[in-house]
C-alpha positions as CSV (number, residue, x, y, z in Angstrom):
1,X,-27.8,31.2,38.5
2,X,-25.3,34.0,38.4
3,X,-27.0,37.5,38.2
4,X,-25.9,39.9,35.5
5,X,-24.0,43.0,36.6
6,X,-26.2,46.1,37.0
7,X,-26.1,48.7,34.3
8,X,-26.2,52.5,35.0
9,X,-30.0,52.8,34.9
10,X,-30.5,49.8,37.2
11,X,-28.1,51.4,39.8
12,X,-29.9,54.7,39.4
13,X,-33.4,53.1,39.8
14,X,-32.3,51.1,42.9
15,X,-31.0,54.3,44.5
16,X,-34.0,56.4,43.7
17,X,-36.4,53.7,44.8
18,X,-34.6,53.4,48.2
19,X,-34.4,57.2,48.6
20,X,-38.1,57.8,47.7
21,X,-39.6,54.6,49.2
22,X,-42.4,56.5,50.9
23,X,-43.6,57.9,47.5
24,X,-43.2,54.6,45.6
25,X,-44.6,52.3,48.3
26,X,-48.1,52.0,46.7
27,X,-46.9,51.7,43.1
28,X,-46.2,48.7,41.0
29,X,-42.6,48.0,39.8
30,X,-43.7,48.9,36.3
31,X,-45.0,52.3,37.4
32,X,-41.9,52.9,39.4
33,X,-39.7,52.2,36.4
34,X,-41.8,54.6,34.2
35,X,-41.4,57.4,36.8
36,X,-37.7,56.8,37.4
37,X,-37.1,56.4,33.6
38,X,-38.5,59.9,33.1
39,X,-36.3,61.2,35.9
40,X,-33.3,59.5,34.2
41,X,-34.0,61.2,30.9
42,X,-34.1,64.6,32.6
43,X,-30.8,64.1,34.5
44,X,-27.8,66.1,33.3
45,X,-25.0,64.2,31.5
46,X,-22.6,64.6,34.4
47,X,-25.0,62.8,36.7
48,X,-25.5,60.0,34.2
49,X,-21.7,59.8,33.8
50,X,-21.4,59.1,37.5
51,X,-23.8,56.2,37.2
52,X,-22.0,54.9,34.1
53,X,-18.8,54.9,36.1
54,X,-20.6,53.0,39.0
55,X,-21.8,50.5,36.5
56,X,-18.3,50.0,35.1
57,X,-17.0,49.5,38.6
58,X,-19.8,47.0,39.3
59,X,-18.9,45.2,36.1
60,X,-15.3,44.9,37.1
61,X,-16.2,43.5,40.6
62,X,-18.6,41.1,38.9
63,X,-15.8,39.9,36.6
64,X,-13.5,39.3,39.6
65,X,-16.2,37.4,41.5
66,X,-17.4,35.4,38.5
67,X,-14.4,35.2,36.2
68,X,-15.9,32.6,33.8
69,X,-19.3,34.3,33.6
70,X,-20.9,34.7,30.2
71,X,-24.4,35.9,29.6
72,X,-26.5,33.1,28.1
73,X,-30.1,34.0,27.7
74,X,-32.5,31.1,27.8
75,X,-35.4,30.8,25.4
76,X,-38.8,30.8,27.0
77,X,-40.8,27.6,26.5
78,X,-43.7,28.0,24.2
79,X,-47.1,26.8,25.4
80,X,-48.8,24.2,23.4
81,X,-51.8,26.1,22.0
82,X,-53.4,22.9,20.6
83,X,-56.3,21.6,22.6
84,X,-56.2,18.0,23.7
85,X,-58.8,15.8,22.2
86,X,-60.8,13.9,24.8
């Protein structure tokens, strides 16, 4: 399965997690995302713009590598909530 190209926040999160790995080592991925999300909200626009440009570059590279790629989300399978009669 072909991965989606990373967006600006994903690139930012990946970079921050790698840079502050010692701080994040004992946290869950959800906790890390919350902390980094607040950091992202407090970043100045010029910093965010840099990550938006990086995301555009990643998108172009992705398009070159997977020229026929199209995002096709798959529906999750519903669990059968009915109990089986025995």
